[in-house]
N, CA, C, O and the ligand as a Tripos MOL2 file, in Angstrom:
@<TRIPOS>MOLECULE
protein
  217   215    55     0     0
PROTEIN
NO_CHARGES

@<TRIPOS>ATOM
      1 N          -7.7730    3.1960   11.7110 N.3       1 MET1
      2 CA         -7.0200    3.9110   10.6700 C.3       1 MET1
      3 C          -6.9930    2.9580    9.4420 C.2       1 MET1
      4 O          -7.0440    1.7380    9.5980 O.2       1 MET1
      5 N          -6.9180    3.4950    8.3170 N.am      2 PRO2
      6 CA         -6.9650    2.6480    7.1070 C.3       2 PRO2
      7 C          -5.6670    1.9110    6.8830 C.2       2 PRO2
      8 O          -4.5930    2.3570    7.2860 O.2       2 PRO2
      9 N          -5.7840    0.8380    6.2660 N.am      3 THR3
     10 CA         -4.5710    0.0330    5.9010 C.3       3 THR3
     11 C          -4.2950    0.2690    4.4490 C.2       3 THR3
     12 O          -5.2050    0.1950    3.6240 O.2       3 THR3
     13 N          -3.0070    0.5650    4.1000 N.am      4 TYR4
     14 CA         -2.6470    0.7440    2.7960 C.3       4 TYR4
     15 C          -1.7550   -0.3630    2.3000 C.2       4 TYR4
     16 O          -0.8060   -0.7490    2.9820 O.2       4 TYR4
     17 N          -2.0400   -0.8760    1.1370 N.am      5 GLU5
     18 CA         -1.2590   -2.0100    0.6190 C.3       5 GLU5
     19 C          -0.2790   -1.4920   -0.4490 C.2       5 GLU5
     20 O          -0.6210   -0.6860   -1.3140 O.2       5 GLU5
     21 N           0.9390   -1.9930   -0.3400 N.am      6 TYR6
     22 CA          1.9770   -1.5970   -1.3570 C.3       6 TYR6
     23 C           2.7280   -2.7850   -1.9200 C.2       6 TYR6
     24 O           2.8000   -3.8590   -1.3230 O.2       6 TYR6
     25 N           3.2730   -2.5490   -3.0720 N.am      7 ARG7
     26 CA          4.1400   -3.6130   -3.6770 C.3       7 ARG7
     27 C           5.4310   -2.8890   -4.1230 C.2       7 ARG7
     28 O           5.3960   -1.8300   -4.7490 O.2       7 ARG7
     29 N           6.5130   -3.4840   -3.7860 N.am      8 CYS8
     30 CA          7.8450   -2.9290   -4.0920 C.3       8 CYS8
     31 C           8.1470   -3.3060   -5.4790 C.2       8 CYS8
     32 O           7.9880   -4.4720   -5.8390 O.2       8 CYS8
     33 N           8.5780   -2.3900   -6.2910 N.am      9 GLU9
     34 CA          8.9870   -2.6070   -7.6990 C.3       9 GLU9
     35 C          10.4130   -3.1380   -7.7290 C.2       9 GLU9
     36 O          10.8610   -3.6570   -8.7500 O.2       9 GLU9
     37 N          11.1230   -3.0120   -6.6200 N.am     10 GLY10
     38 CA         12.5350   -3.4320   -6.6320 C.3      10 GLY10
     39 C          12.5990   -4.9130   -6.4330 C.2      10 GLY10
     40 O          13.2790   -5.6150   -7.1810 O.2      10 GLY10
     41 N          11.8840   -5.4160   -5.4100 N.am     11 CYS11
     42 CA         12.0200   -6.8980   -5.1050 C.3      11 CYS11
     43 C          10.7160   -7.5830   -5.1110 C.2      11 CYS11
     44 O          10.6580   -8.7720   -4.8000 O.2      11 CYS11
     45 N           9.6670   -6.9170   -5.4430 N.am     12 GLY12
     46 CA          8.3300   -7.5590   -5.5710 C.3      12 GLY12
     47 C           7.6520   -7.7960   -4.2940 C.2      12 GLY12
     48 O           6.5380   -8.3190   -4.3170 O.2      12 GLY12
     49 N           8.2200   -7.4570   -3.1400 N.am     13 LYS13
     50 CA          7.5560   -7.7350   -1.8910 C.3      13 LYS13
     51 C           6.2880   -6.8960   -1.7390 C.2      13 LYS13
     52 O           6.2810   -5.7090   -2.0680 O.2      13 LYS13
     53 N           5.2420   -7.5010   -1.2510 N.am     14 GLU14
     54 CA          4.0670   -6.8520   -0.9170 C.3      14 GLU14
     55 C           3.9770   -6.5980    0.5970 C.2      14 GLU14
     56 O           4.2740   -7.4950    1.3860 O.2      14 GLU14
     57 N           3.5900   -5.4430    0.9920 N.am     15 PHE15
     58 CA          3.4350   -5.1210    2.4350 C.3      15 PHE15
     59 C           2.3080   -4.1130    2.6340 C.2      15 PHE15
     60 O           1.8430   -3.4040    1.7430 O.2      15 PHE15
     61 N           1.9240   -4.1350    3.9200 N.am     16 SER16
     62 CA          0.9030   -3.1060    4.1800 C.3      16 SER16
     63 C           1.3440   -2.2590    5.2720 C.2      16 SER16
     64 O           2.2210   -2.6200    6.0570 O.2      16 SER16
     65 N           0.7200   -1.0820    5.3420 N.am     17 ALA17
     66 CA          1.0060   -0.1000    6.4050 C.3      17 ALA17
     67 C          -0.2470    0.4920    6.9040 C.2      17 ALA17
     68 O          -1.1400    0.8540    6.1380 O.2      17 ALA17
     69 N          -0.3190    0.5940    8.2330 N.am     18 ILE18
     70 CA         -1.4650    1.2600    8.7910 C.3      18 ILE18
     71 C          -1.1160    2.6790    9.1150 C.2      18 ILE18
     72 O          -0.3140    2.9480   10.0090 O.2      18 ILE18
     73 N          -1.7330    3.6160    8.3680 N.am     19 LEU19
     74 CA         -1.3090    5.0040    8.5130 C.3      19 LEU19
     75 C          -2.5040    5.8560    8.6440 C.2      19 LEU19
     76 O          -3.5580    5.5490    8.0880 O.2      19 LEU19
     77 N          -2.3730    6.9170    9.3620 N.am     20 SER20
     78 CA         -3.4180    7.8740    9.2600 C.3      20 SER20
     79 C          -3.3960    8.6140    7.9060 C.2      20 SER20
     80 O          -2.3940    8.5560    7.1940 O.2      20 SER20
     81 N          -4.4970    9.3110    7.5430 N.am     21 ILE21
     82 CA         -4.5600    9.9610    6.2020 C.3      21 ILE21
     83 C          -3.3840   11.0390    6.1620 C.2      21 ILE21
     84 O          -2.7520   11.2800    5.1330 O.2      21 ILE21
     85 N          -3.1820   11.5930    7.2530 N.am     22 ASP22
     86 CA         -2.1090   12.6010    7.2970 C.3      22 ASP22
     87 C          -0.7090   12.0140    7.1020 C.2      22 ASP22
     88 O           0.1240   12.6180    6.4260 O.2      22 ASP22
     89 N          -0.4550   10.8900    7.6630 N.am     23 GLU23
     90 CA          0.8440   10.2420    7.6070 C.3      23 GLU23
     91 C           1.0320    9.7230    6.0950 C.2      23 GLU23
     92 O           2.1100    9.7990    5.5060 O.2      23 GLU23
     93 N          -0.1130    9.1990    5.5490 N.am     24 HIS24
     94 CA         -0.0500    8.7250    4.1920 C.3      24 HIS24
     95 C           0.2190    9.7570    3.2420 C.2      24 HIS24
     96 O           0.9230    9.4810    2.2700 O.2      24 HIS24
     97 N          -0.2540   10.9380    3.3910 N.am     25 ASP25
     98 CA         -0.1190   12.0930    2.5070 C.3      25 ASP25
     99 C           1.3840   12.6230    2.6950 C.2      25 ASP25
    100 O           2.0030   13.0960    1.7420 O.2      25 ASP25
    101 N           1.8590   12.5310    3.8040 N.am     26 ARG26
    102 CA          3.1780   13.2460    4.1560 C.3      26 ARG26
    103 C           4.3900   12.4230    3.8700 C.2      26 ARG26
    104 O           5.4590   12.9190    3.5130 O.2      26 ARG26
    105 N           4.1640   11.0310    4.0560 N.am     27 GLU27
    106 CA          5.4220   10.2170    4.0870 C.3      27 GLU27
    107 C           5.3940    9.2120    2.9230 C.2      27 GLU27
    108 O           4.4200    8.4790    2.7520 O.2      27 GLU27
    109 N           6.4690    9.1880    2.1320 N.am     28 ALA28
    110 CA          6.5670    8.1620    1.1350 C.3      28 ALA28
    111 C           6.9740    6.8380    1.8770 C.2      28 ALA28
    112 O           7.7760    6.8050    2.8110 O.2      28 ALA28
    113 N           6.3410    5.7840    1.3640 N.am     29 GLN29
    114 CA          6.6660    4.4590    1.9640 C.3      29 GLN29
    115 C           7.9310    3.8610    1.3950 C.2      29 GLN29
    116 O           8.3630    4.1500    0.2790 O.2      29 GLN29
    117 N           8.4860    3.0270    2.2110 N.am     30 ARG30
    118 CA          9.7460    2.3050    1.7240 C.3      30 ARG30
    119 C           9.5060    0.8340    1.9410 C.2      30 ARG30
    120 O           8.7920    0.4170    2.8530 O.2      30 ARG30
    121 N          10.1400    0.0420    1.0530 N.am     31 CYS31
    122 CA         10.0710   -1.4020    1.1890 C.3      31 CYS31
    123 C          10.7890   -1.8710    2.4580 C.2      31 CYS31
    124 O          11.9520   -1.5390    2.6850 O.2      31 CYS31
    125 N          10.0890   -2.6330    3.2670 N.am     32 PRO32
    126 CA         10.8020   -3.1370    4.4030 C.3      32 PRO32
    127 C          11.9280   -4.2100    4.0820 C.2      32 PRO32
    128 O          12.7720   -4.5210    4.9220 O.2      32 PRO32
    129 N          11.8840   -4.6900    2.9520 N.am     33 GLU33
    130 CA         12.8680   -5.6690    2.6020 C.3      33 GLU33
    131 C          14.1860   -5.0830    2.0700 C.2      33 GLU33
    132 O          15.2750   -5.4120    2.5410 O.2      33 GLU33
    133 N          14.0400   -4.2040    1.0710 N.am     34 CYS34
    134 CA         15.2220   -3.6860    0.3310 C.3      34 CYS34
    135 C          15.3600   -2.1100    0.5090 C.2      34 CYS34
    136 O          16.2910   -1.4770    0.0110 O.2      34 CYS34
    137 N          14.4130   -1.5760    1.2160 N.am     35 LYS35
    138 CA         14.4220   -0.1360    1.5220 C.3      35 LYS35
    139 C          14.3160    0.7480    0.3610 C.2      35 LYS35
    140 O          14.6590    1.9290    0.4170 O.2      35 LYS35
    141 N          13.8440    0.1880   -0.6950 N.am     36 SER36
    142 CA         13.6140    0.9200   -1.8890 C.3      36 SER36
    143 C          12.3440    1.8360   -1.7190 C.2      36 SER36
    144 O          11.3810    1.4640   -1.0480 O.2      36 SER36
    145 N          12.3880    2.9920   -2.3290 N.am     37 ASN37
    146 CA         11.2090    3.8500   -2.2090 C.3      37 ASN37
    147 C          10.3240    3.6340   -3.5560 C.2      37 ASN37
    148 O           9.3240    4.3290   -3.7410 O.2      37 ASN37
    149 N          10.6860    2.7540   -4.3840 N.am     38 LYS38
    150 CA          9.9700    2.4890   -5.6480 C.3      38 LYS38
    151 C           8.8360    1.5320   -5.2470 C.2      38 LYS38
    152 O           8.8510    0.3540   -5.6050 O.2      38 LYS38
    153 N           7.9270    2.0180   -4.5530 N.am     39 VAL39
    154 CA          6.7320    1.1500   -4.1610 C.3      39 VAL39
    155 C           5.5410    1.7780   -4.8050 C.2      39 VAL39
    156 O           5.4380    2.9940   -4.9670 O.2      39 VAL39
    157 N           4.5930    0.8460   -5.1880 N.am     40 VAL40
    158 CA          3.3010    1.2370   -5.7870 C.3      40 VAL40
    159 C           2.2100    0.8860   -4.8200 C.2      40 VAL40
    160 O           2.2270   -0.1650   -4.1780 O.2      40 VAL40
    161 N           1.2960    1.7530   -4.7320 N.am     41 GLN41
    162 CA          0.1590    1.4190   -3.8050 C.3      41 GLN41
    163 C          -0.8780    0.6170   -4.4500 C.2      41 GLN41
    164 O          -1.3230    0.9400   -5.5510 O.2      41 GLN41
    165 N          -1.2940   -0.4480   -3.7920 N.am     42 LEU42
    166 CA         -2.3500   -1.2630   -4.2690 C.3      42 LEU42
    167 C          -3.7210   -0.7820   -3.7520 C.2      42 LEU42
    168 O          -3.7920    0.1080   -2.9040 O.2      42 LEU42
    169 N          -4.7550   -1.3520   -4.2480 N.am     43 LEU43
    170 CA         -6.0420   -1.0350   -3.7450 C.3      43 LEU43
    171 C          -6.1390   -1.4240   -2.2610 C.2      43 LEU43
    172 O          -5.6570   -2.4790   -1.8500 O.2      43 LEU43
    173 N          -6.7520   -0.5770   -1.4970 N.am     44 SER44
    174 CA         -7.0030   -0.8690   -0.1820 C.3      44 SER44
    175 C          -8.0150   -2.0310   -0.0550 C.2      44 SER44
    176 O          -8.8860   -2.1690   -0.9140 O.2      44 SER44
    177 N          -7.9200   -2.8300    0.9530 N.am     45 VAL45
    178 CA         -8.8610   -3.8710    1.1420 C.3      45 VAL45
    179 C         -10.1920   -3.4220    1.4860 C.2      45 VAL45
    180 O         -11.2080   -4.0730    1.2450 O.2      45 VAL45
    181 N         -10.1600   -2.2710    2.0680 N.am     46 PHE46
    182 CA        -11.5120   -1.7480    2.4340 C.3      46 PHE46
    183 C         -12.3630   -1.1530    1.2750 C.2      46 PHE46
    184 O         -13.5900   -1.0790    1.3380 O.2      46 PHE46
    185 N         -11.6000   -0.7200    0.1760 N.am     47 THR47
    186 CA        -12.3450   -0.1450   -0.8430 C.3      47 THR47
    187 C         -12.4890   -1.2250   -1.9530 C.2      47 THR47
    188 O         -13.1310   -0.9580   -2.9690 O.2      47 THR47
    189 N         -11.9150   -2.4150   -1.7800 N.am     48 ALA48
    190 CA        -12.0390   -3.4570   -2.7710 C.3      48 ALA48
    191 C         -13.3130   -4.2640   -2.5630 C.2      48 ALA48
    192 O         -13.2790   -5.4940   -2.5440 O.2      48 ALA48
    193 N         -14.4190   -3.5800   -2.4080 N.am     49 GLN49
    194 CA        -15.6800   -4.2980   -2.3200 C.3      49 GLN49
    195 C         -16.1100   -5.0020   -3.5630 C.2      49 GLN49
    196 O         -15.9590   -4.4720   -4.6640 O.2      49 GLN49
    197 N         -16.5980   -6.0840   -3.4280 N.am     50 THR50
    198 CA        -17.0250   -6.8500   -4.6140 C.3      50 THR50
    199 C         -18.2830   -6.3130   -5.2120 C.2      50 THR50
    200 O         -19.3080   -6.2220   -4.5360 O.2      50 THR50
    201 N         -18.2270   -5.9610   -6.4480 N.am     51 SER51
    202 CA        -19.4690   -5.3950   -7.0990 C.3      51 SER51
    203 C         -19.6110   -6.0740   -8.3990 C.2      51 SER51
    204 O         -19.7110   -5.4430   -9.4510 O.2      51 SER51
    205 N         -19.6200   -7.4330   -8.3240 N.am     52 ARG52
    206 CA        -19.6960   -8.2070   -9.5610 C.3      52 ARG52
    207 C         -21.1180   -8.1720  -10.1920 C.2      52 ARG52
    208 O         -22.1490   -8.2140   -9.5200 O.2      52 ARG52
    209 N         -21.0750   -8.0970  -11.4440 N.am     53 LYS53
    210 CA        -22.4180   -8.2160  -12.1250 C.3      53 LYS53
    211 C         -22.4200   -9.5070  -12.8110 C.2      53 LYS53
    212 O         -21.4820   -9.8560  -13.5280 O.2      53 LYS53
    213 N         -23.4920  -10.2450  -12.5940 N.am     54 SER54
    214 CA        -23.6600  -11.6100  -13.2070 C.3      54 SER54
    215 C         -24.3220  -11.5600  -14.5300 C.2      54 SER54
    216 O         -24.5300  -12.5990  -15.1570 O.2      54 SER54
    217 ZN         11.7950   -4.2840   -2.0360 Zn       55 ZN55
@<TRIPOS>BOND
     1     1     2 1
     2     2     3 1
     3     3     4 2
     4     3     5 am
     5     5     6 1
     6     6     7 1
     7     7     8 2
     8     7     9 am
     9     9    10 1
    10    10    11 1
    11    11    12 2
    12    11    13 am
    13    13    14 1
    14    14    15 1
    15    15    16 2
    16    15    17 am
    17    17    18 1
    18    18    19 1
    19    19    20 2
    20    19    21 am
    21    21    22 1
    22    22    23 1
    23    23    24 2
    24    23    25 am
    25    25    26 1
    26    26    27 1
    27    27    28 2
    28    27    29 am
    29    29    30 1
    30    30    31 1
    31    31    32 2
    32    31    33 am
    33    33    34 1
    34    34    35 1
    35    35    36 2
    36    35    37 am
    37    37    38 1
    38    38    39 1
    39    39    40 2
    40    39    41 am
    41    41    42 1
    42    42    43 1
    43    43    44 2
    44    43    45 am
    45    45    46 1
    46    46    47 1
    47    47    48 2
    48    47    49 am
    49    49    50 1
    50    50    51 1
    51    51    52 2
    52    51    53 am
    53    53    54 1
    54    54    55 1
    55    55    56 2
    56    55    57 am
    57    57    58 1
    58    58    59 1
    59    59    60 2
    60    59    61 am
    61    61    62 1
    62    62    63 1
    63    63    64 2
    64    63    65 am
    65    65    66 1
    66    66    67 1
    67    67    68 2
    68    67    69 am
    69    69    70 1
    70    70    71 1
    71    71    72 2
    72    71    73 am
    73    73    74 1
    74    74    75 1
    75    75    76 2
    76    75    77 am
    77    77    78 1
    78    78    79 1
    79    79    80 2
    80    79    81 am
    81    81    82 1
    82    82    83 1
    83    83    84 2
    84    83    85 am
    85    85    86 1
    86    86    87 1
    87    87    88 2
    88    87    89 am
    89    89    90 1
    90    90    91 1
    91    91    92 2
    92    91    93 am
    93    93    94 1
    94    94    95 1
    95    95    96 2
    96    95    97 am
    97    97    98 1
    98    98    99 1
    99    99   100 2
   100    99   101 am
   101   101   102 1
   102   102   103 1
   103   103   104 2
   104   103   105 am
   105   105   106 1
   106   106   107 1
   107   107   108 2
   108   107   109 am
   109   109   110 1
   110   110   111 1
   111   111   112 2
   112   111   113 am
   113   113   114 1
   114   114   115 1
   115   115   116 2
   116   115   117 am
   117   117   118 1
   118   118   119 1
   119   119   120 2
   120   119   121 am
   121   121   122 1
   122   122   123 1
   123   123   124 2
   124   123   125 am
   125   125   126 1
   126   126   127 1
   127   127   128 2
   128   127   129 am
   129   129   130 1
   130   130   131 1
   131   131   132 2
   132   131   133 am
   133   133   134 1
   134   134   135 1
   135   135   136 2
   136   135   137 am
   137   137   138 1
   138   138   139 1
   139   139   140 2
   140   139   141 am
   141   141   142 1
   142   142   143 1
   143   143   144 2
   144   143   145 am
   145   145   146 1
   146   146   147 1
   147   147   148 2
   148   147   149 am
   149   149   150 1
   150   150   151 1
   151   151   152 2
   152   151   153 am
   153   153   154 1
   154   154   155 1
   155   155   156 2
   156   155   157 am
   157   157   158 1
   158   158   159 1
   159   159   160 2
   160   159   161 am
   161   161   162 1
   162   162   163 1
   163   163   164 2
   164   163   165 am
   165   165   166 1
   166   166   167 1
   167   167   168 2
   168   167   169 am
   169   169   170 1
   170   170   171 1
   171   171   172 2
   172   171   173 am
   173   173   174 1
   174   174   175 1
   175   175   176 2
   176   175   177 am
   177   177   178 1
   178   178   179 1
   179   179   180 2
   180   179   181 am
   181   181   182 1
   182   182   183 1
   183   183   184 2
   184   183   185 am
   185   185   186 1
   186   186   187 1
   187   187   188 2
   188   187   189 am
   189   189   190 1
   190   190   191 1
   191   191   192 2
   192   191   193 am
   193   193   194 1
   194   194   195 1
   195   195   196 2
   196   195   197 am
   197   197   198 1
   198   198   199 1
   199   199   200 2
   200   199   201 am
   201   201   202 1
   202   202   203 1
   203   203   204 2
   204   203   205 am
   205   205   206 1
   206   206   207 1
   207   207   208 2
   208   207   209 am
   209   209   210 1
   210   210   211 1
   211   211   212 2
   212   211   213 am
   213   213   214 1
   214   214   215 1
   215   215   216 2
@<TRIPOS>SUBSTRUCTURE
     1 MET1         2 RESIDUE 1 A MET
     2 PRO2         6 RESIDUE 1 A PRO
     3 THR3        10 RESIDUE 1 A THR
     4 TYR4        14 RESIDUE 1 A TYR
     5 GLU5        18 RESIDUE 1 A GLU
     6 TYR6        22 RESIDUE 1 A TYR
     7 ARG7        26 RESIDUE 1 A ARG
     8 CYS8        30 RESIDUE 1 A CYS
     9 GLU9        34 RESIDUE 1 A GLU
    10 GLY10       38 RESIDUE 1 A GLY
    11 CYS11       42 RESIDUE 1 A CYS
    12 GLY12       46 RESIDUE 1 A GLY
    13 LYS13       50 RESIDUE 1 A LYS
    14 GLU14       54 RESIDUE 1 A GLU
    15 PHE15       58 RESIDUE 1 A PHE
    16 SER16       62 RESIDUE 1 A SER
    17 ALA17       66 RESIDUE 1 A ALA
    18 ILE18       70 RESIDUE 1 A ILE
    19 LEU19       74 RESIDUE 1 A LEU
    20 SER20       78 RESIDUE 1 A SER
    21 ILE21       82 RESIDUE 1 A ILE
    22 ASP22       86 RESIDUE 1 A ASP
    23 GLU23       90 RESIDUE 1 A GLU
    24 HIS24       94 RESIDUE 1 A HIS
    25 ASP25       98 RESIDUE 1 A ASP
    26 ARG26      102 RESIDUE 1 A ARG
    27 GLU27      106 RESIDUE 1 A GLU
    28 ALA28      110 RESIDUE 1 A ALA
    29 GLN29      114 RESIDUE 1 A GLN
    30 ARG30      118 RESIDUE 1 A ARG
    31 CYS31      122 RESIDUE 1 A CYS
    32 PRO32      126 RESIDUE 1 A PRO
    33 GLU33      130 RESIDUE 1 A GLU
    34 CYS34      134 RESIDUE 1 A CYS
    35 LYS35      138 RESIDUE 1 A LYS
    36 SER36      142 RESIDUE 1 A SER
    37 ASN37      146 RESIDUE 1 A ASN
    38 LYS38      150 RESIDUE 1 A LYS
    39 VAL39      154 RESIDUE 1 A VAL
    40 VAL40      158 RESIDUE 1 A VAL
    41 GLN41      162 RESIDUE 1 A GLN
    42 LEU42      166 RESIDUE 1 A LEU
    43 LEU43      170 RESIDUE 1 A LEU
    44 SER44      174 RESIDUE 1 A SER
    45 VAL45      178 RESIDUE 1 A VAL
    46 PHE46      182 RESIDUE 1 A PHE
    47 THR47      186 RESIDUE 1 A THR
    48 ALA48      190 RESIDUE 1 A ALA
    49 GLN49      194 RESIDUE 1 A GLN
    50 THR50      198 RESIDUE 1 A THR
    51 SER51      202 RESIDUE 1 A SER
    52 ARG52      206 RESIDUE 1 A ARG
    53 LYS53      210 RESIDUE 1 A LYS
    54 SER54      214 RESIDUE 1 A SER
    55 ZN55       217 GROUP 0 **** ****
């Protein structure tokens, strides 16, 4: 299953969650530190392939 990366806008904590696509679509994530739902999703590590041009 894919890993989703999030950052909390309340306390700045970054965390990851392993979710199925279905769970990801259905459930809003909450910060494990402060329980805020003001979290932003970061780029998945799996899609962050390096494609640098020199
Ligand atoms: Zn937080």
